[in-house]
C-alpha positions in Angstrom: 5.7 13.3 20.0 2.8 11.6 22.1 2.4 9.8 25.5 0.6 6.7 25.6 0.2 3.7 27.9 -0.4 0.3 26.5 -3.0 -1.6 26.6 -4.4 -3.4 23.3 -3.0 -6.0 20.9 -0.7 -4.6 18.2 1.4 -5.7 14.7 4.8 -4.5 14.4 7.7 -4.0 12.0 11.5 -4.0 13.3 12.6 -1.3 11.2 16.0 -1.3 11.6 18.7 1.7 11.6 17.6 4.8 9.8 18.5 8.2 9.7 16.5 11.1 10.7 14.1 12.3 7.4 13.2 8.3 6.5 9.8 8.1 5.7 7.0 5.3 5.7 3.7 5.1 4.2 1.6 2.9 6.3 -1.8 1.7 4.7 -4.3 0.0 6.4 -8.0 -1.9 5.8 -10.0 -3.3 8.1 -10.3 -0.7 11.2 -9.2 2.4 12.5 -5.7 1.9 13.8 -3.0 3.7 15.9 0.2 4.2 14.0 3.2 4.3 16.2 6.7 4.9 15.3 9.0 4.3 18.4 12.8 4.0 19.0 14.1 1.1 20.1 14.0 2.4 24.1 10.6 3.5 23.5 9.1 0.2 22.0 10.9 -1.9 25.0 8.8 0.4 27.7 5.9 -0.4 25.5 6.7 -3.9 25.7 7.3 -3.7 29.5 3.6 -1.6 29.8 5.6 1.2 31.0 4.7 5.0 29.6 6.1 5.5 26.1 6.6 8.5 23.4 5.9 7.6 19.7 5.6 9.4 16.8 2.1 9.3 14.9 -1.6 9.1 16.4 -4.8 7.7 16.1 -6.1 7.3 12.5 -9.5 6.3 10.1 -8.1 7.3 7.1 -5.4 5.4 5.0 -2.4 6.0 4.4 -0.5 7.6 6.4 3.1 8.8 6.3 5.6 9.1 9.6 9.1 10.4 9.8 11.6 9.4 11.5 12.7 13.0 13.8 16.4 11.4 14.0 19.2 8.6 13.6 17.9 5.9 15.6 16.8 2.4 15.5 13.2 2.2 15.1 10.0 0.4 15.1 6.2 0.7 13.6 3.5 -0.4 15.4 -0.1 -0.4 14.3 -2.1 -0.7 17.4 -5.7 -2.7 16.5 -7.5 -6.0 16.0 -4.6 -8.1 14.6 -7.5 -10.1 12.9 -9.2 -7.5 11.1 -6.8 -5.6 9.6 -4.7 -5.7 6.8 -1.5 -3.7 7.2 1.5 -2.7 4.5 4.4 -0.9 5.1 6.5 1.1 2.4 10.1 3.0 2.5 9.4 5.9 0.5 12.6 7.5 -1.3 12.9 10.7 -2.4 
């Protein structure tokens, strides 16, 4: 888990409620990006400009797979230039 203070524009997906172990493949083109998986409380902190924790990181190679670490309501955030980046998110089923 990584802590970060927000400062850039972002794209987001309201993933909904998922059990721990759910996996999502995030594929993007056009820019490097910080890809963050956050529960609802951390996403609200992100929006408020407060310090927040997330799962993921800064990537320059796509795709990446992120896994929900526990049962909760989840958001996926992609920080990057929303006018230059194209993103797709796919749930991976075993």
